MIVO-549125 format. One record per residue: x, y, z of N, C-alpha, C, O in turn; residue in one letter. Coordinates in steps of 0.1 Angstrom, whole numbers, plus 5000, padded with zeros to 4 digits. Layout:
% residues N
XYZXYZXYZXYZa/...
This chain:
% residues 463
674580274364674880334352676380364363676380364375m/677580384353678480394358679180544359678180624358n/679980594360680480704356680580764350680180874351k/681280704340681680734325680180764315680180844305f/678780684319678080674314677080804314676480864305t/677280824332676580984335677281074328676581134320v/678681104326679181204322678681214307678081324305s/678781134298678181124282676681224282676281304274q/676081164296674681204295674681384297673981474292s/675681404306675481514310675881614298675181714295t/677181584291677781654277676781684271676281794272l/676081584263674981544253674181664252674181714241l/672981724265672481804264672981904258672181934249l/673781974259674682134257674982134242674882234234p/675382004237675481994223674181984216674182034205l/673281934218672281914210671582074207671182114196l/671482164223670882314220671982374209671482424198i/673382364211674182414203673682464189673582574184v/673482274184673282244167671882284163671482284152a/670882304177669482354172669582534171668982594163s/670282574177670382684175671182724162670682814155i/672382654158672782664143672082614135672482674125a/671082524131669982504124669582624121669682664109l/668882684132667982814131668682904124668282944113q/669782944129670683044119670583024104669983084095g/671282924104670882874085669482904079669182984069c/668582824088666582874082666583004085665583044079s/667083114091667083224088667683324078667283434074e/668783284074669283324063668983314048669283384039s/668183164047667483114040666283174033665883204021s/665983184045663883224043663883354054663283334065t/664483474052664083584062662383644062662283744069p/661583614058660483664056659483554067658483594073v/660083434068659283334075659883334088659283274098e/660683364089661883324102661783454113661783444126n/661583594107661183714110660283734123660483824131s/659083614124658683674131658583504146657783474155a/660083434139659983314148660483404161661183514160q/659883304175660783344186661683284190661583164189p/662783314196664183314197664083244214663583284224v/665083104207664882984218665383024230666283094226l/665383024245666383024255667182924250667082844241e/668682964263669282864264669082744269669682644266d/667982754281667482644286666382544285666082454294d/665682564271664982504265665182374264666382334262a/664282294264664082154259664082124247663782204238s/664381974244664481914233662681924231662081974221t/662181884240660281874238659882024231659382054221n/660382104240660182274239660682334225660182434220s/661682254218661982284207661182254195660882334186a/660882124196659682044185658482104186657682114176e/658282154200656782244202656882344194655882364187e/658082434192658182544187658382574169658182674163n/658882434165658682404154657382334143657382314130q/656282314153654982264151654982384148655282424137n/654582464158654082624159654482714147653882804142t/655482674143656482764129655482734119654982814111s/655182574120654682524107653382584104653082654095s/652382534118650782594113651282774111650482824103a/651982844116652083004114652683044101652583164099d/653382934090653782924079652682944069652583034062n/651582804070650282834065649982914067649882984057s/649482994078648883074079649483224071648583294067t/650383244069651183344064651183354049651383464044s/651083244042650683264030649783264023649683254011e/648683314036647483284031646783474032645883524025a/647583534041647483674048648283744042649383724049i/648483824035649383934031650184024042649584064051p/651484054042652384114053651984274049651484324039g/652384304060652384474061653384554049654284494044t/652884684045653584694033655184744038655984744029e/655484774052657184794055657484654052658384654043m/657184524056657384414053658184344034659084284029e/656784404031657084394015657984464009658584413999q/658284604014659084664008660684634010661484654002t/660884564028661984534030662384414021663584384021a/661384334013661484174008661584213994661584113986t/661684343987661284333973662884303972663684343980t/663284223959664084193956664884333951664084413947p/666584373950667284453947667584453926668584433920d/666584473922666784463906667084623902666584723907v/668184603892668684753889667384763880666584673877p/667084943875666384993864667084943850668284923848p/665984933841665884923824667585063823667985123832l/667985073814669185113809668885143797668085053793q/669085263786669285283774670185233769671385273772n/669985133762671585043753670885093738670585013730t/670485243735670285233720669585163709669485183697n/668885063718667684973714666485043713666185143720t/665584983702664484993699663285003712662185023708n/663584993726662884973735662285083738662985183739v/660685113739660085183744660085203759659085153763d/660785263768660985283785659385333788658785293798t/658785433778657185493787656585473773656585533762n/655785343778654485313772653485433769653085443757v/653185533780652585603772652785713764651785773760n/654285773761655085873752654485833739654285723736a/654285943732653985983719655085973706655185933694d/655986043717657686013708658385963712658785973724i/659085843699660285753706661385823714661885933713p/661585733722663285783731663785773725664785833730s/664385723713665385763704664985813686664685753676n/665385983690665586033677666786073675667486163680d/666985963663667886013655667786043642667185973633v/668986203638668286273628669486173617670686173621n/669086113604669286103592669286193580668086213576v/670386243572670086333564670786233552671886193549d/669286213546669186103538668786173522667786253521a/669386153511668786203497666986123498666686013502p/666286213494664686183491664986103477665386163468d/664685983476664485943464663785933454663785863444p/662986023459661986093447662586193439662186223428m/663886253446663786413443664886353429665486253430v/664986443417665786443409667086463410667486573405q/667986383416669386483417670486443409671686463412n/669886383393671186333386670686343371669486293369r/671286383361671086453345672086363339673286353342t/671386283329672486253317672686353306671786413301d/673886373304674486483296675286413281675786303282v/675286453275675186433263676486493253676086503241s/677586513255678386643247678686593234679386493232f/678286643225678386663209679486763204679286883206e/680486713198681586793196682286763183682886653181v/682286883173683186873168684386963163684287073160t/684986923162686686953161687286993148687086913139v/687787063146688687143133688986993128689186883134p/688987033113689086933102690986883104691786963100a/691286793107692886733106692986593106692186553115y/693486503100693686403101694486323104695386333095q/694686223115695686173117695186033131694386043139s/695985903129695685863134695885813152695685703158e/696285953155696685903165695486013177695686023189a/694786073171693786223177693486143192693386023195l/693386253200692586253211691286363218691286483213q/690686343224689786413227689586393241689086283245l/689886493251689886493264688486593270688286713269q/687886513277687086693286687086693303686886573307l/687186723309687186783327685386873325684686913315s/685386853337684286913346684086893357683686793363w/684487003363685187003377685586863381686686823377g/684986783389685986643391685886543382686486443383e/684786573373684486473361685386493351685386613347f/686186403346686786353333686586203327686186103331n/686886243314686386123304687086173287687586283284t/686986043281687786093265686386043262685585973268s/686386123248685186153239685686003229686885953228l/684385963223684685863211684585953198683986063196n/685285903192684785913174684385883171684585763169w/683085933165682285883155682185903141681585823134i/682585983137682985993123683786113116683786183126g/684386183108684486273103685286343113686386293117d/684786473117685386573128684486563139684586653147e/683486443140682286433150683086383164684186323162f/682686413176682886313185681986313196680986383194w/681986243205680786243216680986163227681586053227s/680386213238680386093253679086133257678386233253a/678786023267677786033276677986053296678285953303d/677886143301677986153311676986183327676286283328a/677086113333675786113348676586213355677686183360n/675986323356675986433365675386493376674186483375l/675686533384674686603395674186713390674886803385p/673086713391671686843389672286983393672886983403t/672087103386671987213388673487253393673487313404d/674287233390675787253394676787263381676987213370t/677687383390678187453380679787473384680187493395e/680487433372681687433370682487463358681787473348a/683787473354684487493341684487373334684687263339l/684187393324684387293314685487313301685687403292l/685987213303687687223292687487083284687286983290s/687487103270687786983263688887043252688787143244i/690186943254691186973245690986853238690386753241v/691786903222692086873212693386793212694186863217f/694086643208695186633207695886543202695486433205y/696986543193697186443182698686413190699186473199d/699186263181700386223189699486133202700186133212d/698586083203698186013211698086133231698386113243n/697586223223697786333240699386383240699686423251g/700086383234701486493231701386573225702386643226d/700486623216700686773209698686823211697686763209i/699286943216697886993216697287063202697887123193a/696187033203695887143189694887243187694887323178l/694087213197693187313203692087303214691487193213g/691587383224690687353231689587473231689587583225s/688787413242687487473243686987513259686887423267y/686887623261686687623279685487723280685587843276e/684487673286683187753286682587723310682587623317a/682287813312681687773325680187703320679287753313t/680087573327678787503323678087453338678587393348y/676487503336676087453347675187343344674987363333r/674787283346674187103343672087173346671587263353s/671687113341670187173342669687023349670286923352g/668187063353667786943363666686883356665486873360t/667086853345665986743332666886603341667686603350n/666386513334666686383331667586343326668186233329a/667986443315668886413303669086573295668086643293a/670286613291670086723282671586693270672286603273e/671886753259672686733252673386873256672786963262i/674986893251675887003252676286993242676086873240y/676887063228677187063220678287193216678087303220q/679487163210680687243207680787253191681087133187v/680787333182681187373171682787363167683587383176a/683087333156684487363153685387493153686587493155a/684487623150684987733150684987773167685087893169d/684887713176684687773191686287743191687087823194q/686587613188687887573194689187703194689587753183f/689687743206691087793201692687703197693387613203d/692687783185693987663180694987753184695887693190t/695387903183696087973183696987983194698188013193n/696287953207697187933219697987813220698487763231r/698187763209698887623213699787593202699587513194w/701187703202702087693193703587663199704387753203d/703987503199705087453210706387563206707087633213e/706387553195707887633192707787753193708787823193d/706587793195706587983192707288053186708188133189g/706688003173706988063159705988143152705988183140d/705088163163704088253152702788153149701688203150g/702988053147702387963137701487833147702187753155t/700387813147699987713159700487593151700987593139s/700187483163700687363162699787283146700287233136n/698487313151697687283141697887313124697587253114l/698487413126698687463108700087413108700687393097d/700787393120701887353114701787173107702487123099e/700987133113700887023112700287003097700886933088l/699487043096698687093079699887093068699887043057i/700787163075701487233063702787123065703787113058a/702587063072703886923069705086993078706286973076g/704687073087706387133091705987053108704987003111t/707487083116707487043130706487163141706587293140a/705687103148705587203156706587253168706587353175p/707487103169708787163180709587233176710087293185g/709987253164710987303156710587463149709587463142v/711587613153711287673152712087733137713087793135d/710987683128711787683112712387883114713587903111e/711987953117712388093114713888063118714588103109d/714588013127715988023128716687993119717888013118s/715987923109716887843098716887923087717987923080l/715787993082715688053073716488153067717188203075l/716588203055717588283047716988443051715988443058a/717588533048717288663051717688723038718888703035i/716888813026717188873018717089003019716389043028q/717689123011717589243020715489323010714689393016d/715389293001714289302995713389222988713589142979e/712489242992711089162980710189252969709489352972r/710389202954709589332946708089302943707589192939r/707689392944705889402942706389452933707489482929m/704489452925703789522914702489562916701589512923g/702489652908700589662909700089682920698889662923l/700989712930699889732943700089882946700689952938l/699489932958699590062963698890172948699590252942f/697990132946697590202933696990332931696990412921i/696190362947695990492944696990632948696690752947a/698390562952699190652953699690732942700490832943n/698990652926699090702916698390872911698890952905y/696890872919695990912914695991022925695591142924f/696490942938696591112947697791192940697491312942e/698791192933699391262928698991342914699491442910t/698391302911697391352900696791512909697191622910i/695391422914694491562920695191662929694791772927i/696191642940697091762944696191762958695491662961g/696391872965695491902980694792062978694492142988n/694592082964693692172962692092152960691492072953e/691492242966689692132967689092312965689392412970r/688292292958687692192948688992202936689792292936p/688992112929690192092916689892072902690691972900n/689492102893689292052881690292142871690592262871q/690792012863691692082853691891982843691791862845f/692092022829692391922819694091962815694292072811i/695091872816696091912812696491772803696591652807d/696591842785696791732775697191812767696891912762v/698491712764700091742754699491702741698391662738e/700491732733699991702714699691542712700491452715n/698291522705697791422705697891372691697391272686f/698391452687698291452668699491312665700691312668s/698591192657699291092649699391032664700391052672d/698490982667698290912680699490912691699590842701w/700191012687701291042699700691172710699991272707r/701091152723700691212734700191132745699991012746g/699891262759699591222766698691362777698791492776r/698191312781697091412789696391372804696391252806g/695991422813695491402825694391512826694291612819m/693391482840692291572839691991512854692291402858r/691091622861690591562875689291662876689291782874a/688491582881686891682888687091652899686591542900d/687691692911687391672923686691842929687191952927i/685591802937684391902946685091982960686192012957d/684792002970685192092980685391972985686491952988a/684391872987684791752999685191612994684991502999n/686091682982687091562973686891462971687691362971g/685291452968684491362958684891342945684691452940n/685391272937685591342920685891232909685391122911g/686591252900686891172895688791212888689291322885t/689191092888690691142878691191012869690990892871a/691691082861692191012850693191022843693491142842s/694190932836695391022828695390902813695190782815a/695690962801696090882792697390902784698091002785s/697690812776698990812771699090702752698690582753s/699390742742699290682732700790722725701390832725n/701090632720702890622719702590492705702490372708f/702490532694702290442684701590342688700490362693g/701990192686700890122692700690102705699890012707s/701190162717701290142725700090252730699890362725e/699090192742697990312744697990212761698390102765r/697390332764697490322781696490422789696590542786e/695490392798694390472804694190402817694090282820n/694290522824693990462839692790572845692790682840r/692090552851690690632857690290532866690390412868s/689590682873689390602892688190702897688090812892a/687390652904686590722910686690762928686490672936v/686990852930687190902947685890942954684891022951r/686090872964684790882973685490882987686290792991t/685091022996685791033011684191013017683091043012v/684590953032682990903037684090893052685190823052s/683590973065684190963077685590963074686091063068d/686490833079688090903081688390793072689090703076n/687790793060688490713052688290773035687490853032t/689390713025689390763015689490633005690290543004v/688090662997688090472987688490552975688190672975l/689190492964689790492951688990362943689190252946w/688190402934687790262929687890312909687390402903e/688790192905688590192890689590092881689789972884g/690090152870690390002859691690092854691790212851n/692789972854693790052843693789892835693689782838w/694190002819694289912807695789952797696090072795s/696189862793697189892785697389782776697189662778y/697789852762697989752750699489742745700289802753y/699689702740701489692735701189642720702089572717d/700189642710700189552699700289432696700389382685g/700189372708700589222710699589182721698689122716d/699489202735699089222747698589292750698789412747y/697789242760696889382763696489332781696189222785s/696789512788696589462802694989512809694489622805l/694489442819693289472820693489482836694189392839s/693189562845693289582860692289642867692389762867q/691289582872690089622882690889632900691389542907t/690689772903691189792918690189872924689389952918f/690089832941689789912945690689912961691089822967n/690790072965692090102974691390182986691090302983s/691190152996690590233006691790283022691890223032e/692290363020692690413030692190473045691690583044v/692090413058691490483068692390543075693490483075t/692190663083693190713092692490763106691390833107v/693090723116692290713128693690753138694290673144d/693990873138694990953147696590873139696990883128g/696990823149698590783140698290613138699290533139d/697390573135697190443130696290483117695290563115t/697190373108696790433095696890293089697790213090n/695590263081695190113074694990123061694190193056t/695890023053695590023039694889873029695589793022l/693689883031693289783024692689793008691789863003v/693489703003693389672990693089592984693489492988e/692089582970692189422963692189452952691689562949t/692589372940692489352927692289222920692689112923g/691589272909691989142897692389182884691889282880t/693389112875693589162864694088992855694188872858g/694489072841694788972833696089022825696289142827s/697088972815697888962805697388862795697488742797w/696888902784696288822772696688892759696588992753v/697588742757698488792741698288612736697288532735g/699888582734700188472730699788362739699188272734t/700088372753699888312764698688412774698588532774y/697888292783696888402792697588392809698188302815s/697088532811697588542829696688572834695788602827d/696388592849695688662856695888632868696088522871s/695788712875695688672887695188812897695088922894w/694788732914694188812922694988852934695688772940e/694788982938695189042950694889072959693889122957t/695189072974694689132985695789182994696689112998s/695489332999696189383008695889473020695289583021v/696489363031695589463045697289473053697889383058n/697489583053698589673057697989763069696889823069l/699189763084698689883091700189973090701389933091t/699790073087701290183090701490303096700590353102g/702690353097702890473107703390613099704290603090k/702890693102703590813093704490853090705190843100p/704990893080706390903079706891063082706391133074i/707591123089707391273091707891363083709091343080e/707391463078707691543067707191473052707591513041g/706391373053705691313042704691313043704091393050s/703891213033702591253028702191113028701091083027d/703390993031702990903031703190783043703690833053y/702890653044702890593055703590463055703290383046c/704590433064705390313058704590183067704190193079t/704590063057703989983065704389903073705189833068a/704189883084704589843099704089663099704889573104e/702989643095702989503095701689463089700989563086s/701189383086699789263078700389193066701589153062g/699389193062699889063047699189103037697989143038t/700089073022700089103013699988953006700788863007i/698888943001698888782994698488822979697888932978t/698888742966698888702952698888602949699688512953q/697488562938697588432931697488442917696488502912t/698288382910698888422895698488232891698688112896n/697588292879697488172870697888172854697388272849r/698588102847698888102835698587972826698387862832s/698587962815698387852805699687812801699887692798n/700387882802701987862799702487702806701887662816r/703387632800703987512801702587392807702687332817d/701487392799700887332800700087382813699187312817g/700187482820699387522831699887542848699787442856g/700287632851700787692862700287762872699487852869t/700487742889699487812896700887862904701887792906v/700787982908702288032915701288152930700588252929s/701688082940701088192955702588272958703788252957t/701688372964702988472970702588502984701388522983l/702888523000702288553011703288633019704188583025t/702988773018704288833028703288873038702088913036v/703888873049703388903062704188953072705288893073t/703989053080704989113091704289103106703389183107k/704389053113703789073126704189213132705089283129e/703289243142703789423150704589383157704689283164p/705689503154706989503165708289393158709189363165g/708089343145709189243143709989323130709489413122n/711089303129711889363118711689343104711489433095d/711789193101711489113085709689113082708589103088l/710289143068708889043061708788913061709988873059w/707788793063708488653061707688643045706388663044r/708388603035708088563025707588423022708288333028v/706788383016706388243013705888242999705088332996k/706288132990706088132975706087992973706887912977s/704887972964704787782957704787842946704587952942s/705187682938704887702918704287582919704587502928f/703287542910702687422907702787432893702487542887e/703187312886702387282869702787122871703087062881s/702687092855702486932856703586862858703886762864n/704286972849706086912851706786922867707586842872n/706087052874707187092883706487122899705287162899n/706787122905706287222920707287252923708387192921s/707187362931708787392949707887522952706987592946n/708487522963708087632974709687702982710787652986t/708987812982710587882991709887933005708687943009a/710687943010710588043022711788173023712688183014e/711688243034712988363035712288493038711288543034y/713288523047712688683054713088793048714288783047f/712588923041712489023038712889143045711989193052a/714189213045713989353051713289453048712689523056r/713289463032711889553027711589503017712289413011e/710189573012709189533003709489652994709589753001l/709889692978709789712968708689752960708589672950t/707789852960706189842955706489912938705589892929m/707589962936707690072921708089982915707790002903h/708689842917709689792907708389722897707189692900q/708989702883708789632870708989492872709989442866i/707889382883708289252881708489192868709489132863v/707389212863707289112848706389232840705789322845l/706489192827706489282816704889332818704589452817g/704089232819702389342818702289392834701389472837y/703389352848702989472859703789572856704989562855q/702989712854703189802851703989922864703589902876r/704589992863705090052873703990152879703590232871q/703290182894702390212895702990342905702190432906v/703790342910703690462921705790442922706390332922s/706090572924707490572927708090542944709190502949e/706990572950707290492966706790372971705690332968h/707690302980707290172987706690172996706490073003d/705790332999705490363012703390413008703190482998d/702690373014701190423008700890563010701490613020f/700090653002699790773006698490763020697590673022f/698890883028697890863039697591023047696991053057c/698191073038697891213045697391313032697991373023n/695891293037694591333029694291503032694091553042f/694291543022693591713024692191693033691891783040a/691391593032690191613032689691583047688591613053d/691091483052690491433063691191533077690791503088l/
């Protein structure tokens, strides 16, 4: 063996020992349980000793798999696995718990509880015909249109929450919603039944509040009359000094007969010879109740006026008849006239029917409802506001009908006069303002003069 060969042998042994140690280190890192009991090789160990140690290690491994290690060894070799985390899934981490770990409170409606109700709205609106009517309903945040059924009847169905209160508003429109005609408002609480009906009548609608031009006539009344709700016709009307009336304020005449004395009984008769003359009489007791009459004859003209007076509380009522005959035509008038005094407030309510019959026949009805203010130093009250209506019918010209309405609102200075005339051949209407009403003028031959005053008697000795 040469020198080079010896040197290689000398170097080979240390290299084998280093490689063996390196292999053992890799084995320890991959199998810590088995190698923890292995003896460490000495640096001068031979190759044969290493092989013997490997055989011994194999025998030890087979033994250790059958025999459990110590508690310390088991703990040291337990894998490092993190515990279960709560990920809001339905995982029960405690199998012995009675209550689930995820207790979520959900406020959901009970499907078995009745919480909605079907309401049928049935509405009758004021009478008016148009091709552009609408009826709108709102209740809280709920809004709907009602359907026209027929005539003045409309309806709509709504599904509403039960036992809930809100303002119910129903508005009646024309011109496809541009002109309001009337409205209904009320607080409505829905019931708890599955269904119910809500009804509204025509007279429950407020129509007066809807006056677009502010002329005192509602939009609905203007459309029915054929005038424009958006135009104040008052500014276009003429103004006259007076409007003449007849056969009104009839109680004035009888109050002048009886005077203020209580009791008062008298007869005042002039010569009635040859069917000419006149007379008056009164029979009034201490309370102001009684009768009064007056008669006159002048040839073929005969006139008789008589009435009964009744006093009760703060009112005085006259009821009677008025007749007249001129040899051709006869007048017959029935009336009742009641004045109520309440401090400075005085009201006159008077109604009457009459006829004027001769060659032609005329008839009429009158109605008076006025509020008056006492005239200082006088027994009379001047009419401040109210309404007077008259309707006249005649068989002249094949039959005619005329109407007259005189009104005055509180605070106004002028009387509003509306008149109409209809016959077989003609019809016309007129409207204007009048500053004064004159009650003592004779308008036509059959409307006799009643009083010298344009005001009504209101200063009674009995009240």
